[in-house]
Backbone bond lengths (Angstrom), bond angles and torsions (degrees), N, CA, C in turn:
res aa  C-N    CA-C-N  psi(-1)  N-CA   C-N-CA  omega(-1)  CA-C   N-CA-C  phi
1 M - - - 1.376 - - 1.533 114.10 -
2 I 1.253 113.42 127.86 1.447 124.06 177.03 1.564 108.14 -76.86
3 K 1.366 119.52 126.57 1.410 121.33 -177.85 1.542 110.88 -125.64
4 V 1.221 115.30 129.62 1.534 119.51 -178.82 1.476 111.29 -62.78
5 E 1.216 121.90 -34.80 1.417 124.24 179.14 1.625 111.41 -65.72
6 N 1.228 117.44 -19.25 1.498 118.82 177.18 1.694 110.94 -90.63
7 Y 1.254 116.97 4.56 1.486 114.86 -179.44 1.511 114.06 -70.07
8 P 1.398 123.79 -36.65 1.407 123.32 177.39 1.651 105.89 -56.47
9 N 1.307 120.91 -45.81 1.450 122.20 -174.87 1.513 102.00 -72.56
10 A 1.289 126.04 -41.19 1.438 123.64 -176.64 1.589 107.42 -64.98
11 Y 1.272 116.91 -37.70 1.543 114.77 178.74 1.524 108.16 -66.02
12 K 1.255 119.15 -31.57 1.614 120.86 175.60 1.443 108.23 -61.98
13 E 1.363 116.97 -45.69 1.432 117.26 -171.89 1.675 107.59 -74.02
14 V 1.178 116.32 -32.20 1.401 119.21 172.10 1.473 116.72 -66.58
15 Y 1.386 117.61 -36.23 1.343 120.84 172.05 1.414 118.72 -65.82
16 V 1.406 113.81 -33.78 1.467 119.55 175.85 1.553 113.47 -70.03
17 I 1.483 111.30 -40.30 1.386 118.56 178.92 1.638 109.85 -62.59
18 L 1.418 113.35 -40.27 1.449 117.05 -173.05 1.552 106.55 -71.50
19 N 1.312 121.50 -32.05 1.493 121.64 173.61 1.460 117.57 -72.66
20 N 1.409 117.04 -5.44 1.478 124.05 172.50 1.459 117.13 -100.47
21 M 1.361 112.57 -2.55 1.528 119.75 179.14 1.390 114.19 -85.85
22 N 1.307 116.46 158.73 1.520 121.53 179.08 1.512 105.54 -69.68
23 E 1.368 109.63 152.43 1.550 123.33 178.02 1.442 114.62 -46.57
24 E 1.217 117.99 -43.82 1.613 124.98 -174.88 1.492 105.05 -60.35
25 N 1.251 121.60 -53.26 1.499 128.63 -176.47 1.619 106.95 -61.79
26 L 1.249 112.20 -44.34 1.539 113.82 -172.70 1.539 106.50 -70.12
27 K 1.270 115.52 -36.28 1.527 119.86 -175.27 1.543 110.60 -61.41
28 A 1.330 114.32 -31.01 1.404 121.95 -173.97 1.538 114.58 -71.00
29 I 1.311 111.22 -16.70 1.510 119.91 -175.63 1.598 102.18 -93.88
30 L 1.421 107.13 136.60 1.547 113.61 -179.94 1.509 103.76 -68.32
31 Q 1.388 111.04 138.31 1.451 118.88 174.88 1.475 117.41 -53.31
32 S 1.395 114.50 -35.77 1.315 122.64 177.81 1.580 117.56 -63.93
33 F 1.207 108.10 -26.30 1.533 116.32 172.69 1.575 110.68 -71.93
34 I 1.318 111.74 -51.74 1.376 118.14 178.65 1.552 114.40 -61.11
35 D 1.336 115.62 -32.85 1.435 118.02 174.84 1.513 114.53 -69.05
36 M 1.361 114.96 -32.53 1.461 125.61 173.16 1.484 110.12 -62.04
37 V 1.326 118.85 -48.56 1.497 123.33 175.03 1.414 110.15 -55.42
38 Q 1.506 118.56 -53.20 1.342 117.13 -176.42 1.581 112.05 -64.85
39 R 1.232 120.88 -34.53 1.465 127.26 -170.49 1.696 101.47 -68.37
40 N 1.273 118.00 -35.24 1.508 119.04 -165.88 1.379 111.11 -109.46
41 M 1.481 123.04 3.35 1.393 127.76 172.19 1.615 118.57 -73.67
42 N 1.208 117.60 146.99 1.437 118.93 178.00 1.528 108.93 -84.71
43 N 1.324 118.11 106.05 1.458 124.70 -173.75 1.513 109.71 -67.30
44 N 1.272 116.94 -22.34 1.460 119.08 -179.10 1.502 117.05 -83.27
45 Y 1.424 113.44 -11.73 1.447 120.00 -179.82 1.481 106.06 -79.48
46 E 1.397 113.43 138.18 1.395 123.46 -178.22 1.473 112.27 -103.86
47 F 1.432 116.52 114.34 1.478 117.56 178.88 1.583 104.20 -140.39
48 E 1.340 112.08 138.84 1.406 119.64 172.84 1.541 108.83 -137.71
49 L 1.274 120.68 140.30 1.446 130.19 168.55 1.558 106.73 -63.24
50 E 1.370 116.31 130.93 1.382 117.60 174.28 1.493 112.68 -85.20
51 E 1.348 115.05 121.80 1.459 120.09 178.02 1.403 114.35 -58.52
52 N 1.395 117.43 142.29 1.331 123.72 170.91 1.565 113.87 74.70
53 V 1.408 108.52 11.10 1.481 115.26 179.08 1.543 111.46 -115.71
54 D 1.262 122.07 126.69 1.424 124.34 -174.12 1.559 103.81 -59.85
55 F 1.353 116.06 152.05 1.453 123.83 175.38 1.517 112.35 -46.01
56 E 1.359 108.37 -54.99 1.475 119.22 -179.92 1.474 115.56 -51.24
57 E 1.257 113.34 -25.23 1.564 118.73 177.97 1.431 116.80 -96.05
58 Q 1.326 122.10 0.93 1.326 129.08 -169.76 1.693 103.00 -77.54
59 T 1.220 114.45 151.22 1.420 119.05 172.06 1.368 110.45 -93.10
60 V 1.414 122.48 106.56 1.380 125.45 175.25 1.444 112.82 -135.41
61 L 1.378 112.96 168.18 1.534 116.16 179.86 1.535 112.03 -67.19
62 K 1.221 122.19 150.68 1.418 132.42 170.65 1.504 106.21 -50.07
63 E 1.353 123.41 -46.35 1.415 129.12 -164.71 1.475 111.39 -64.41
64 I 1.472 119.71 -25.91 1.391 121.80 -179.70 1.462 113.42 -67.57
65 K 1.463 118.52 -27.68 1.336 119.68 -177.66 1.556 112.87 -61.76
66 V 1.501 112.25 -39.02 1.456 117.63 169.68 1.516 115.97 -56.58
67 I 1.190 115.20 -44.36 1.452 122.74 -178.76 1.491 110.70 -63.87
68 L 1.316 114.13 -51.10 1.526 119.27 -176.62 1.583 111.86 -67.18
69 E 1.422 117.31 -31.01 1.286 121.11 173.62 1.576 115.80 -63.25
70 Y 1.401 110.34 -36.87 1.449 120.12 175.28 1.545 108.87 -66.28
71 I 1.201 116.61 -48.24 1.388 120.86 173.67 1.583 113.69 -53.20
72 Y 1.228 114.06 -56.08 1.498 117.87 176.79 1.527 113.07 -55.24
73 L 1.246 118.99 -50.36 1.463 120.99 179.70 1.530 114.85 -60.59
74 N 1.381 113.97 -37.73 1.445 117.89 -169.08 1.591 111.51 -92.82
75 Y 1.401 112.03 -25.34 1.447 111.95 -172.89 1.586 116.31 -126.72
76 W 1.294 114.43 -26.80 1.520 116.78 -175.77 1.514 112.21 -107.02
77 G 1.288 116.55 -31.56 1.486 123.89 -178.73 1.430 110.92 -57.57
78 T 1.321 115.36 150.36 1.534 117.90 176.90 1.598 102.10 -110.01
79 E 1.332 113.81 159.29 1.425 119.58 179.11 1.449 111.41 -73.49
């Protein structure tokens, strides 16, 4: 179940994920969106991507799927 109260932590997870992406993908995202993620994330929440673990195998909040889908549809997807 998606929970609104989890979004600050989800934004932190998305921020960490974005900071581990290649520059081309990151440049495709509007800076204002990245600023919004940074402004709304929980800075006290600890999250690290596990090295040598595929993204699909990472332990992440369900809420980040919604955010990543938004990013894909608005910035990375093709028509």
